[in-house]
N, CA, C and O atoms as a GROMACS GRO file, in nm:
protein
  436
    1MET      N    1  -0.083   0.715  -1.505
    1MET     CA    2   0.027   0.682  -1.402
    1MET      C    3   0.092   0.549  -1.441
    1MET      O    4   0.022   0.450  -1.462
    2ASP      N    5   0.229   0.546  -1.452
    2ASP     CA    6   0.324   0.476  -1.546
    2ASP      C    7   0.280   0.313  -1.463
    2ASP      O    8   0.332   0.305  -1.352
    3ARG      N    9   0.230   0.241  -1.486
    3ARG     CA   10   0.219   0.088  -1.458
    3ARG      C   11   0.332   0.016  -1.431
    3ARG      O   12   0.304  -0.103  -1.423
    4GLU      N   13   0.425   0.033  -1.417
    4GLU     CA   14   0.516  -0.005  -1.373
    4GLU      C   15   0.602   0.043  -1.240
    4GLU      O   16   0.679  -0.015  -1.163
    5LEU      N   17   0.548   0.184  -1.254
    5LEU     CA   18   0.622   0.244  -1.121
    5LEU      C   19   0.484   0.205  -1.023
    5LEU      O   20   0.534   0.149  -0.926
    6LYS      N   21   0.310   0.208  -1.000
    6LYS     CA   22   0.228   0.188  -0.995
    6LYS      C   23   0.253   0.006  -0.917
    6LYS      O   24   0.200  -0.047  -0.819
    7LYS      N   25   0.337  -0.034  -0.997
    7LYS     CA   26   0.354  -0.169  -0.925
    7LYS      C   27   0.463  -0.198  -0.891
    7LYS      O   28   0.453  -0.316  -0.857
    8GLY      N   29   0.552  -0.171  -0.878
    8GLY     CA   30   0.659  -0.134  -0.774
    8GLY      C   31   0.650  -0.066  -0.656
    8GLY      O   32   0.734  -0.088  -0.569
    9SER      N   33   0.561   0.014  -0.638
    9SER     CA   34   0.491   0.103  -0.487
    9SER      C   35   0.375   0.035  -0.438
    9SER      O   36   0.341   0.060  -0.322
   10ALA      N   37   0.299  -0.055  -0.512
   10ALA     CA   38   0.177  -0.112  -0.434
   10ALA      C   39   0.213  -0.167  -0.307
   10ALA      O   40   0.136  -0.166  -0.211
   11GLU      N   41   0.314  -0.208  -0.305
   11GLU     CA   42   0.344  -0.332  -0.168
   11GLU      C   43   0.337  -0.175  -0.054
   11GLU      O   44   0.249  -0.134   0.022
   12LEU      N   45   0.430  -0.140  -0.079
   12LEU     CA   46   0.472   0.006   0.005
   12LEU      C   47   0.335   0.080   0.055
   12LEU      O   48   0.302   0.094   0.173
   13MET      N   49   0.270   0.118  -0.048
   13MET     CA   50   0.116   0.183  -0.050
   13MET      C   51   0.030   0.088   0.051
   13MET      O   52  -0.040   0.131   0.142
   14ILE      N   53   0.045  -0.017   0.025
   14ILE     CA   54  -0.038  -0.117   0.128
   14ILE      C   55  -0.016  -0.093   0.263
   14ILE      O   56  -0.091  -0.033   0.340
   15LEU      N   57   0.083  -0.142   0.285
   15LEU     CA   58   0.179  -0.146   0.369
   15LEU      C   59   0.159  -0.041   0.487
   15LEU      O   60   0.141  -0.079   0.603
   16ALA      N   61   0.162   0.083   0.454
   16ALA     CA   62   0.161   0.207   0.491
   16ALA      C   63   0.008   0.306   0.524
   16ALA      O   64  -0.015   0.420   0.562
   17LEU      N   65  -0.051   0.220   0.494
   17LEU     CA   66  -0.204   0.257   0.500
   17LEU      C   67  -0.278   0.161   0.609
   17LEU      O   68  -0.378   0.189   0.675
   18LEU      N   69  -0.202   0.044   0.611
   18LEU     CA   70  -0.218  -0.030   0.728
   18LEU      C   71  -0.151  -0.035   0.870
   18LEU      O   72  -0.161  -0.122   0.956
   19GLU      N   73  -0.072   0.096   0.870
   19GLU     CA   74   0.021   0.119   0.963
   19GLU      C   75  -0.054   0.188   1.086
   19GLU      O   76  -0.050   0.157   1.205
   20ALA      N   77  -0.116   0.281   1.029
   20ALA     CA   78  -0.225   0.364   1.123
   20ALA      C   79  -0.287   0.255   1.226
   20ALA      O   80  -0.241   0.239   1.339
   21ARG      N   81  -0.405   0.176   1.169
   21ARG     CA   82  -0.482   0.099   1.191
   21ARG      C   83  -0.605  -0.027   1.086
   21ARG      O   84  -0.666   0.006   0.984
   22PRO      N   85  -0.607  -0.120   1.131
   22PRO     CA   86  -0.645  -0.211   1.064
   22PRO      C   87  -0.759  -0.154   0.949
   22PRO      O   88  -0.843  -0.065   0.966
   23ARG      N   89  -0.735  -0.226   0.836
   23ARG     CA   90  -0.821  -0.194   0.692
   23ARG      C   91  -0.890  -0.280   0.573
   23ARG      O   92  -0.815  -0.348   0.502
   24HIS      N   93  -1.030  -0.279   0.548
   24HIS     CA   94  -1.083  -0.394   0.476
   24HIS      C   95  -1.014  -0.330   0.333
   24HIS      O   96  -0.966  -0.218   0.323
   25GLY      N   97  -1.024  -0.431   0.226
   25GLY     CA   98  -0.952  -0.404   0.112
   25GLY      C   99  -0.992  -0.309   0.026
   25GLY      O  100  -0.920  -0.230  -0.035
   26TYR      N  101  -1.223  -0.326   0.020
   26TYR     CA  102  -1.220  -0.192  -0.020
   26TYR      C  103  -1.204   0.002   0.039
   26TYR      O  104  -1.230   0.109  -0.016
   27GLU      N  105  -1.156  -0.034   0.159
   27GLU     CA  106  -1.106   0.124   0.228
   27GLU      C  107  -0.948   0.119   0.145
   27GLU      O  108  -0.887   0.215   0.098
   28ILE      N  109  -0.923   0.029   0.146
   28ILE     CA  110  -0.752   0.068   0.110
   28ILE      C  111  -0.749   0.076  -0.013
   28ILE      O  112  -0.636   0.114  -0.043
   29GLY      N  113  -0.823   0.058  -0.122
   29GLY     CA  114  -0.844   0.103  -0.277
   29GLY      C  115  -0.875   0.266  -0.273
   29GLY      O  116  -0.842   0.357  -0.348
   30LYS      N  117  -0.929   0.262  -0.191
   30LYS     CA  118  -1.036   0.430  -0.216
   30LYS      C  119  -0.940   0.506  -0.161
   30LYS      O  120  -0.900   0.602  -0.227
   31LEU      N  121  -0.884   0.479  -0.032
   31LEU     CA  122  -0.766   0.550  -0.003
   31LEU      C  123  -0.655   0.622  -0.057
   31LEU      O  124  -0.612   0.736  -0.044
   32ILE      N  125  -0.607   0.474  -0.151
   32ILE     CA  126  -0.490   0.490  -0.263
   32ILE      C  127  -0.541   0.609  -0.350
   32ILE      O  128  -0.501   0.725  -0.342
   33GLU      N  129  -0.659   0.547  -0.455
   33GLU     CA  130  -0.749   0.631  -0.532
   33GLU      C  131  -0.764   0.800  -0.459
   33GLU      O  132  -0.717   0.888  -0.530
   34ALA      N  133  -0.819   0.839  -0.341
   34ALA     CA  134  -0.818   0.958  -0.286
   34ALA      C  135  -0.719   1.052  -0.249
   34ALA      O  136  -0.731   1.173  -0.265
   35ARG      N  137  -0.577   0.968  -0.175
   35ARG     CA  138  -0.480   1.028  -0.136
   35ARG      C  139  -0.420   1.046  -0.303
   35ARG      O  140  -0.424   1.167  -0.326
   36SER      N  141  -0.377   0.987  -0.398
   36SER     CA  142  -0.310   0.998  -0.448
   36SER      C  143  -0.423   1.097  -0.557
   36SER      O  144  -0.400   1.074  -0.676
   37GLY      N  145  -0.512   1.175  -0.537
   37GLY     CA  146  -0.616   1.283  -0.654
   37GLY      C  147  -0.615   1.208  -0.720
   37GLY      O  148  -0.556   1.235  -0.825
   38GLY      N  149  -0.678   1.060  -0.711
   38GLY     CA  150  -0.761   0.991  -0.822
   38GLY      C  151  -0.627   0.920  -0.924
   38GLY      O  152  -0.666   0.830  -1.000
   39ALA      N  153  -0.452   0.960  -0.932
   39ALA     CA  154  -0.334   0.912  -1.031
   39ALA      C  155  -0.353   0.743  -0.973
   39ALA      O  156  -0.321   0.669  -1.066
   40LEU      N  157  -0.378   0.696  -0.900
   40LEU     CA  158  -0.317   0.547  -0.861
   40LEU      C  159  -0.502   0.504  -0.869
   40LEU      O  160  -0.600   0.576  -0.848
   41ARG      N  161  -0.493   0.373  -0.906
   41ARG     CA  162  -0.600   0.338  -0.853
   41ARG      C  163  -0.636   0.185  -0.891
   41ARG      O  164  -0.671   0.163  -1.007
   42PHE      N  165  -0.630   0.094  -0.814
   42PHE     CA  166  -0.663  -0.027  -0.788
   42PHE      C  167  -0.759  -0.115  -0.823
   42PHE      O  168  -0.844  -0.130  -0.735
   43HIS      N  169  -0.776  -0.175  -0.917
   43HIS     CA  170  -0.900  -0.287  -0.964
   43HIS      C  171  -0.869  -0.381  -0.813
   43HIS      O  172  -0.765  -0.400  -0.750
   44VAL      N  173  -1.038  -0.435  -0.788
   44VAL     CA  174  -1.005  -0.527  -0.705
   44VAL      C  175  -0.966  -0.694  -0.740
   44VAL      O  176  -0.944  -0.794  -0.672
   45ALA      N  177  -0.969  -0.666  -0.864
   45ALA     CA  178  -0.917  -0.781  -0.897
   45ALA      C  179  -0.758  -0.785  -0.891
   45ALA      O  180  -0.698  -0.892  -0.885
   46SER      N  181  -0.699  -0.674  -0.892
   46SER     CA  182  -0.517  -0.726  -0.897
   46SER      C  183  -0.546  -0.666  -0.701
   46SER      O  184  -0.506  -0.764  -0.638
   47LEU      N  185  -0.591  -0.567  -0.605
   47LEU     CA  186  -0.576  -0.503  -0.500
   47LEU      C  187  -0.533  -0.668  -0.355
   47LEU      O  188  -0.447  -0.693  -0.270
   48TYR      N  189  -0.671  -0.739  -0.418
   48TYR     CA  190  -0.684  -0.857  -0.356
   48TYR      C  191  -0.557  -0.980  -0.362
   48TYR      O  192  -0.495  -1.024  -0.264
   49PRO      N  193  -0.543  -1.011  -0.484
   49PRO     CA  194  -0.403  -1.031  -0.440
   49PRO      C  195  -0.293  -1.012  -0.384
   49PRO      O  196  -0.225  -1.075  -0.302
   50LEU      N  197  -0.283  -0.920  -0.435
   50LEU     CA  198  -0.174  -0.820  -0.353
   50LEU      C  199  -0.182  -0.860  -0.172
   50LEU      O  200  -0.099  -0.922  -0.106
   51LEU      N  201  -0.308  -0.802  -0.129
   51LEU     CA  202  -0.322  -0.870  -0.025
   51LEU      C  203  -0.322  -0.999   0.029
   51LEU      O  204  -0.263  -1.017   0.136
   52TYR      N  205  -0.385  -1.105  -0.036
   52TYR     CA  206  -0.339  -1.227   0.048
   52TYR      C  207  -0.152  -1.257   0.006
   52TYR      O  208  -0.092  -1.339   0.076
   53ARG      N  209  -0.085  -1.192  -0.096
   53ARG     CA  210   0.046  -1.226  -0.112
   53ARG      C  211   0.088  -1.197   0.030
   53ARG      O  212   0.134  -1.284   0.105
   54LEU      N  213   0.067  -1.041   0.073
   54LEU     CA  214   0.135  -0.990   0.146
   54LEU      C  215   0.112  -1.057   0.294
   54LEU      O  216   0.195  -1.083   0.381
   55ALA      N  217  -0.067  -1.082   0.292
   55ALA     CA  218  -0.064  -1.189   0.411
   55ALA      C  219   0.026  -1.327   0.420
   55ALA      O  220   0.096  -1.368   0.513
   56GLY      N  221  -0.002  -1.388   0.281
   56GLY     CA  222   0.117  -1.497   0.287
   56GLY      C  223   0.247  -1.477   0.319
   56GLY      O  224   0.311  -1.582   0.315
   57ARG      N  225   0.325  -1.361   0.355
   57ARG     CA  226   0.445  -1.366   0.399
   57ARG      C  227   0.473  -1.332   0.514
   57ARG      O  228   0.585  -1.333   0.564
   58GLY      N  229   0.334  -1.287   0.582
   58GLY     CA  230   0.351  -1.245   0.714
   58GLY      C  231   0.348  -1.146   0.756
   58GLY      O  232   0.341  -1.122   0.876
   59TRP      N  233   0.353  -1.070   0.672
   59TRP     CA  234   0.379  -0.891   0.706
   59TRP      C  235   0.225  -0.847   0.692
   59TRP      O  236   0.225  -0.726   0.668
   60ILE      N  237   0.082  -0.899   0.698
   60ILE     CA  238   0.009  -0.847   0.737
   60ILE      C  239  -0.082  -0.991   0.803
   60ILE      O  240  -0.040  -1.106   0.815
   61GLU      N  241  -0.194  -0.944   0.832
   61GLU     CA  242  -0.276  -1.039   0.860
   61GLU      C  243  -0.456  -1.006   0.872
   61GLU      O  244  -0.499  -0.896   0.907
   62GLY      N  245  -0.550  -1.132   0.835
   62GLY     CA  246  -0.673  -1.040   0.827
   62GLY      C  247  -0.769  -1.124   0.915
   62GLY      O  248  -0.736  -1.237   0.952
   63ARG      N  249  -0.893  -1.067   0.951
   63ARG     CA  250  -0.960  -1.120   0.977
   63ARG      C  251  -1.095  -1.120   0.991
   63ARG      O  252  -1.106  -1.018   1.060
   64TRP      N  253  -1.188  -1.152   0.978
   64TRP     CA  254  -1.314  -1.142   0.910
   64TRP      C  255  -1.405  -1.066   1.070
   64TRP      O  256  -1.389  -1.082   1.191
   65VAL      N  257  -1.497  -0.985   0.990
   65VAL     CA  258  -1.546  -0.919   1.087
   65VAL      C  259  -1.715  -0.910   1.081
   65VAL      O  260  -1.750  -0.899   0.963
   66GLU      N  261  -1.800  -0.911   1.150
   66GLU     CA  262  -1.938  -0.850   1.111
   66GLU      C  263  -2.004  -0.792   1.174
   66GLU      O  264  -2.045  -0.836   1.281
   67ARG      N  265  -2.038  -0.662   1.124
   67ARG     CA  266  -2.183  -0.587   1.202
   67ARG      C  267  -2.291  -0.585   1.177
   67ARG      O  268  -2.316  -0.646   1.072
   68PRO      N  269  -2.403  -0.529   1.240
   68PRO     CA  270  -2.498  -0.560   1.238
   68PRO      C  271  -2.541  -0.441   1.142
   68PRO      O  272  -2.500  -0.331   1.180
   69GLY      N  273  -2.591  -0.441   1.063
   69GLY     CA  274  -2.629  -0.360   0.909
   69GLY      C  275  -2.542  -0.409   0.818
   69GLY      O  276  -2.608  -0.437   0.718
   70GLN      N  277  -2.449  -0.428   0.804
   70GLN     CA  278  -2.287  -0.418   0.689
   70GLN      C  279  -2.299  -0.555   0.652
   70GLN      O  280  -2.389  -0.634   0.678
   71ARG      N  281  -2.201  -0.569   0.590
   71ARG     CA  282  -2.140  -0.679   0.492
   71ARG      C  283  -2.099  -0.721   0.566
   71ARG      O  284  -2.126  -0.662   0.672
   72ARG      N  285  -1.993  -0.863   0.584
   72ARG     CA  286  -1.930  -0.890   0.642
   72ARG      C  287  -1.779  -0.878   0.573
   72ARG      O  288  -1.765  -0.928   0.461
   73ARG      N  289  -1.656  -0.809   0.642
   73ARG     CA  290  -1.569  -0.792   0.529
   73ARG      C  291  -1.453  -0.850   0.646
   73ARG      O  292  -1.477  -0.876   0.764
   74ARG      N  293  -1.316  -0.860   0.572
   74ARG     CA  294  -1.197  -0.880   0.608
   74ARG      C  295  -1.105  -0.772   0.640
   74ARG      O  296  -1.022  -0.728   0.560
   75TYR      N  297  -1.119  -0.739   0.737
   75TYR     CA  298  -1.000  -0.660   0.807
   75TYR      C  299  -0.843  -0.705   0.814
   75TYR      O  300  -0.812  -0.814   0.860
   76TYR      N  301  -0.742  -0.608   0.762
   76TYR     CA  302  -0.619  -0.674   0.732
   76TYR      C  303  -0.558  -0.582   0.858
   76TYR      O  304  -0.620  -0.490   0.911
   77LYS      N  305  -0.449  -0.616   0.887
   77LYS     CA  306  -0.379  -0.534   0.993
   77LYS      C  307  -0.200  -0.577   0.986
   77LYS      O  308  -0.167  -0.695   0.969
   78LEU      N  309  -0.092  -0.462   1.003
   78LEU     CA  310   0.014  -0.521   0.999
   78LEU      C  311   0.046  -0.585   1.089
   78LEU      O  312   0.003  -0.565   1.203
   79THR      N  313   0.123  -0.668   1.062
   79THR     CA  314   0.193  -0.769   1.155
   79THR      C  315   0.318  -0.685   1.257
   79THR      O  316   0.326  -0.564   1.279
   80SER      N  317   0.401  -0.786   1.304
   80SER     CA  318   0.555  -0.727   1.366
   80SER      C  319   0.658  -0.657   1.249
   80SER      O  320   0.723  -0.556   1.221
   81ARG      N  321   0.619  -0.799   1.202
   81ARG     CA  322   0.708  -0.817   1.059
   81ARG      C  323   0.710  -0.734   0.974
   81ARG      O  324   0.800  -0.685   0.906
   82GLY      N  325   0.545  -0.711   0.987
   82GLY     CA  326   0.501  -0.643   0.879
   82GLY      C  327   0.583  -0.470   0.853
   82GLY      O  328   0.627  -0.414   0.753
   83ARG      N  329   0.572  -0.427   1.011
   83ARG     CA  330   0.638  -0.307   1.034
   83ARG      C  331   0.783  -0.248   1.014
   83ARG      O  332   0.828  -0.133   1.008
   84LYS      N  333   0.860  -0.433   1.002
   84LYS     CA  334   0.970  -0.364   1.016
   84LYS      C  335   1.007  -0.407   0.829
   84LYS      O  336   1.122  -0.399   0.786
   85VAL      N  337   0.923  -0.438   0.766
   85VAL     CA  338   0.922  -0.418   0.626
   85VAL      C  339   0.892  -0.298   0.566
   85VAL      O  340   0.958  -0.223   0.494
   86LEU      N  341   0.776  -0.296   0.612
   86LEU     CA  342   0.727  -0.105   0.590
   86LEU      C  343   0.827  -0.001   0.596
   86LEU      O  344   0.846   0.092   0.518
   87ALA      N  345   0.889  -0.035   0.706
   87ALA     CA  346   1.039   0.076   0.764
   87ALA      C  347   1.122   0.072   0.648
   87ALA      O  348   1.140   0.173   0.580
   88ALA      N  349   1.196  -0.083   0.609
   88ALA     CA  350   1.285  -0.128   0.552
   88ALA      C  351   1.229   0.011   0.373
   88ALA      O  352   1.274   0.121   0.339
   89GLN      N  353   1.168  -0.040   0.340
   89GLN     CA  354   1.094  -0.011   0.173
   89GLN      C  355   1.074   0.128   0.224
   89GLN      O  356   1.142   0.210   0.163
   90ARG      N  357   0.991   0.182   0.329
   90ARG     CA  358   0.962   0.335   0.316
   90ARG      C  359   1.130   0.428   0.298
   90ARG      O  360   1.151   0.517   0.215
   91SER      N  361   1.224   0.379   0.393
   91SER     CA  362   1.355   0.437   0.366
   91SER      C  363   1.423   0.376   0.203
   91SER      O  364   1.462   0.450   0.113
   92THR      N  365   1.422   0.279   0.200
   92THR     CA  366   1.473   0.213   0.012
   92THR      C  367   1.370   0.308  -0.072
   92THR      O  368   1.409   0.338  -0.185
   93TRP      N  369   1.208   0.371  -0.018
   93TRP     CA  370   1.162   0.439  -0.133
   93TRP      C  371   1.221   0.600  -0.120
   93TRP      O  372   1.260   0.671  -0.213
   94GLU      N  373   1.217   0.623  -0.018
   94GLU     CA  374   1.275   0.789  -0.006
   94GLU      C  375   1.363   0.770  -0.059
   94GLU      O  376   1.339   0.796  -0.176
   95SER      N  377   1.528   0.713  -0.040
   95SER     CA  378   1.610   0.734  -0.118
   95SER      C  379   1.630   0.747  -0.259
   95SER      O  380   1.695   0.835  -0.316
   96PHE      N  381   1.527   0.591  -0.344
   96PHE     CA  382   1.530   0.635  -0.466
   96PHE      C  383   1.468   0.746  -0.500
   96PHE      O  384   1.538   0.810  -0.577
   97VAL      N  385   1.366   0.796  -0.475
   97VAL     CA  386   1.269   0.962  -0.474
   97VAL      C  387   1.358   1.052  -0.507
   97VAL      O  388   1.367   1.124  -0.606
   98ALA      N  389   1.448   1.037  -0.378
   98ALA     CA  390   1.553   1.177  -0.377
   98ALA      C  391   1.662   1.181  -0.455
   98ALA      O  392   1.716   1.287  -0.487
   99ALA      N  393   1.733   0.974  -0.522
   99ALA     CA  394   1.803   0.995  -0.616
   99ALA      C  395   1.777   1.032  -0.742
   99ALA      O  396   1.848   1.078  -0.831
  100ILE      N  397   1.675   1.008  -0.734
  100ILE     CA  398   1.583   1.018  -0.915
  100ILE      C  399   1.578   1.170  -0.943
  100ILE      O  400   1.603   1.212  -1.056
  101HIS      N  401   1.535   1.276  -0.812
  101HIS     CA  402   1.527   1.390  -0.766
  101HIS      C  403   1.650   1.489  -0.833
  101HIS      O  404   1.646   1.587  -0.907
  102ARG      N  405   1.754   1.418  -0.773
  102ARG     CA  406   1.865   1.474  -0.801
  102ARG      C  407   1.913   1.478  -0.961
  102ARG      O  408   1.936   1.585  -1.017
  103VAL      N  409   1.923   1.369  -1.016
  103VAL     CA  410   1.969   1.314  -1.114
  103VAL      C  411   1.848   1.400  -1.267
  103VAL      O  412   1.883   1.425  -1.383
  104THR      N  413   1.751   1.417  -1.220
  104THR     CA  414   1.629   1.443  -1.293
  104THR      C  415   1.606   1.590  -1.303
  104THR      O  416   1.569   1.646  -1.406
  105ARG      N  417   1.636   1.661  -1.170
  105ARG     CA  418   1.601   1.833  -1.114
  105ARG      C  419   1.687   1.900  -1.310
  105ARG      O  420   1.773   1.842  -1.377
  106PRO      N  421   1.642   1.983  -1.329
  106PRO     CA  422   1.731   2.109  -1.423
  106PRO      C  423   1.857   2.160  -1.392
  106PRO      O  424   1.852   2.216  -1.282
  107GLU      N  425   1.952   2.164  -1.435
  107GLU     CA  426   2.085   2.192  -1.443
  107GLU      C  427   2.080   2.315  -1.446
  107GLU      O  428   2.014   2.372  -1.533
  108ARG      N  429   2.183   2.415  -1.307
  108ARG     CA  430   2.156   2.585  -1.334
  108ARG      C  431   2.304   2.567  -1.409
  108ARG      O  432   2.383   2.473  -1.403
  109ALA      N  433   2.310   2.699  -1.483
  109ALA     CA  434   2.392   2.682  -1.585
  109ALA      C  435   2.519   2.797  -1.490
  109ALA      O  436   2.629   2.822  -1.540
   0.00000   0.00000   0.00000
């Protein structure tokens, strides 16, 4: 997958995966890989800085959770500000994809 396309859509993917419920970073990375059919993968070294950046913007917030028999994990959830950003980014992305499709589909003679 084109690196620039992946980079430009990373925030949207993370925000969308946090829409339904809080998730930890490893789970987010695995979901992106699984739902994309393996086409998209985020190395931990690139995923966590993204999560910290989204948290710094106030779009997500994290909290540490400890469960018996499991390692401590930081779960992230969308903030109300993050939900607004997600809605705007999703709308923009859908418009962009539709426009690209209109431009790139084969012409009929």
